[in-house]
N, C-alpha and C positions, 0 to 999 in steps of 0.2 A: 504492501501499501505506499502511495505517495501523496502529502498532503500539500498546501501551501501556507505560509505566514506571511502576511504583508503587512510593511511599515511604509507608510505615505509622509509627504510631506513634511520631513522632518528638518527643521530648520534652524543652522545655528551661523554663528559668524565667525570669520578668519581672514587671513591677511595670506590670500593666495592668487597671482597673477603674473604675467609679464611684465606691466608698467610698473614703473616704479612707486606710485603714489599705491597701487594695491598691495604694496610690499608693507606698508604703510597703517594705510586706514582699514580697517575692517570693513567687510562688505557681507551680505547674505548668502549661503549656501545652502541649495536644498536637497535632500538626498531619501530616494523611494528605493527600496529593499524587498524584495520576494526571495524567501527562502524554501528550499522545498526539504523536506524528511517525511519519515513513518512518524503518524504522531499517533497512534493506534493506543498504544501503551500510556500514553498521557490522558486518552480520551478515559479508559478503561478506568485510572488510577485516581483521575483528578488531581496530576500533582505536578508540579512545575519541573521537579525534577526527571522527566521523564521527557520531557519536550525542549527547545530556547527558549529563553527569557527573551521575550522582545524590549523589554525596560534596560536588560544587559546590553545585548544589542546595539539599544538607543546610545548608551553611554561612551559603548566602544565607538561609533561613529562622529557622536560630538566632539570627542577627547581628540580624534584625528584631526576633524575640520578646526577646530581650536589652536589645535598644535602646529609643528612644523610648519612651514612655508613649501607651498609647492608651485611653479610656475603656472603647471597645466592643470585641469579640470580629468584629464587623463591619470595621472599620479593620485590624486585624489581618491579615483574610483578605483584604484589599482590596491594603495592601500589599505582602503575599506574592505575589500572582498579580500585579500591575504588576512586580516586580524581578522574577518568575519568567518572564515574557513576553518578556524579551531574550536567554533561552535557546533554541536553536534548536527549536522548540516550535511543533507548528501548535493543540493545543488543552490547558487545564488545568482539574482540578477539585481547589481547594484548601480541604478541611475542618479548621477550628480548635475542638480541644475545652477546653475550661474545666471540668476533674472537679473543682475545689474552689471553682467558682462561690455565691458567701455565700446560701444559699438557703435558708429554716429547714425543708425538708422534705426527706424520703430521696427519692433522685433517684440515676439511674447518671450521667449525662452531659448538657452544656448544649453545645450546636456549633452552628456554623454554615457553609454552604457556599458559595462563589462559583465559578461558571465563567466560563471566557474562551475565544475563538476567534479565531483569526486568519482574517480573511475575504480571501476569493482578490482578488489584484489583477486586475480585468479588463483592467487596458491591460499587463500581460505575460502571459509564457506561457514554457513551459518548451520549450527548442529545443534538437535535436540535431545535432551540428556531425560532420562527418566530417573529416578532416586527412590528407593524403597528401603524399608529394614525396619525390623520386627522382632530385634532381640536387644537386650543391655540398653535401655532407654532409645529407643527407635530416634524420638523426636531429635533429644541429641546427636545420633548419628548423621541424623540427616541436616539438620543445619551445620555442623560441623564439616560435612562432605560438600555444603554450598559454598562456604569460605573455601574449601581446600582448593575445589575446581576455578573458582575465580581469581587464584592465586595463581593457576596456571593458562587460563583461557581469558578473553574479553567477555562479560557478562551483558549480555543485552537483556535479559527478560528473567525472573524466578515467580516462579508460584507461590500461592499458599501452600500448607501442609493440608495434605488428607486422608484422612482414617479411613482405611478397605478392610474390609474381609478376605483372607487369604484364599487363591485359588488352586484348590488340593486336585488331585489325581483320586482317581476311586480307588479307596484301600488307603491313602495316604493318612498318618496320624494327624491330629489337631493343633494348629499352631496358633500362637496370639496375632489379636489385627497388624497388621501392615501401618506403618506413616509412608505416604509415598510424597512425591515434589515431583516438578518437571523446569527444567531450565533450559535456554535456549541461549548460546554461545557461539562467538566468531572462533573459530579453531583453525589448524591447519589442516589442508587437502585431503595430508597423510592419514585417512581414516585410522589403518590399524597404528599408527604413532598415538591417536588419540585414546585409543584403545587401552593402549597400554599405558600410560597416563591415568586413565580413570582405575584399570585393574589397581595400580601402584597405591590411589587411594584406597579401593578396596582393601586390601591385604594389610594397608595401616591401623583400618577399622577392624581386623581380625576376622576377615571373611573368610570361609572355610567354603570348598567346592567339594561338596562328598555324596549331596543326593540332588537330583534334579528338582525342582521347586520346592523345596526346602528351607528352614527357616534362616535366615541370616543376619548378620550384623547388619551389614550395608552389599545393596544392590545398586549398579551403575549400569545402564544401558544406552547406544546408541541407539534412538530412534527415528530419527529423519538427517540427512544431511543437504539440504538444499535440493537440486537438483543431481546430488550424484547416488551412485548406485555401485554396490559392489557386492561378490557370492563366492566367500571365499573359506580357506577352513576354520580361521579366526573370528572372522564377522561377517553379517551380512547385514545391507544396510541397502532402503529402510529393514525396518526391524520384521520379520516374518510373522510374528503374531500382535502386534500391535494390535492392529484392528480391531482382535477380541476382545482387549483389556481396557473397560472405563478407568480403572487407575493409574492408566498411561494416558487416554486419550484427554480423560477430563480436567487433570491441571493442564496440560497442553493448550488446552483450547480455553483456558482463561488466561494463558498469555499470549496466545494467536488466535483469534478468535476466525480467522479467515485461514488457518491452517490446513493444509492437502498431504493426504497421505495414499499413494498409489493412485494418484490422478481423480481420487474422490475429496470431498468436504470430510474433515474430520467431525463436524458438527453432523452430517447425514450420518455417517458411522457410528455416533455415539447414540444417536435416534434409535438407531437400528437393533441395539446391543439390550439385551435383558438388563435388567434390577443386579448390580452386585454389592453393593453396600458400599457406596463409597461417600465418604462426606466431609464436605470442607472442615478444617479446623480452625484455621487463621487466617 
């Protein structure tokens, strides 16, 4: 999803221009900026931390206009684009107006527009990770794992915690309820390297693989990796059984309502599944 935030008509005074008097006498400069980004997380959380603060953007632009002299408004536009590119945006369009330009003719405006787009990193991808635990204080295991994953990868979104009933094979002994969550991170496109990193975190939590679908201190699964797919002895992506598991899909849907799996909307997959006792905790 791509959304646009616009700030128009921002006015500040600065000493920019080629002529000598322009370097001494401040005049008005007006800036319009369009910022493209995925604001879906902010829409869900209602938290400015998940989007770009237009107040901070305005402060940054005014600081540049009131700051170091530039002969050309092209230079001003370039400075503004470079400054705003550090904000969490994927694209920018910055227009700098000089309404009082020293032109000996009747005119309405002089302006220049610079655009900038963040190029996709082909060596990385957005990876969806499912977390689960049902032994030895499961909430603590999951929360600590979220922090440890954040030490290794750029975290894009984290779901709430969910309590879920264990999915047992026929004849399998009862187990405690699970605590589950989902994360979206930016990680290497080398998915086996990502898997090894996650397995190291599991081992640090005392994970023992002695029974399929057995109780565990921590389980970390790669569910999806953007448009990437792999089917090898160590890893299959997308996860081959994720579409059957509410404890995977519901936390994922919380952080990405438009998520797809195997070409289908995750919301549709959830609607088709039977009740599996998945309850949001916080």
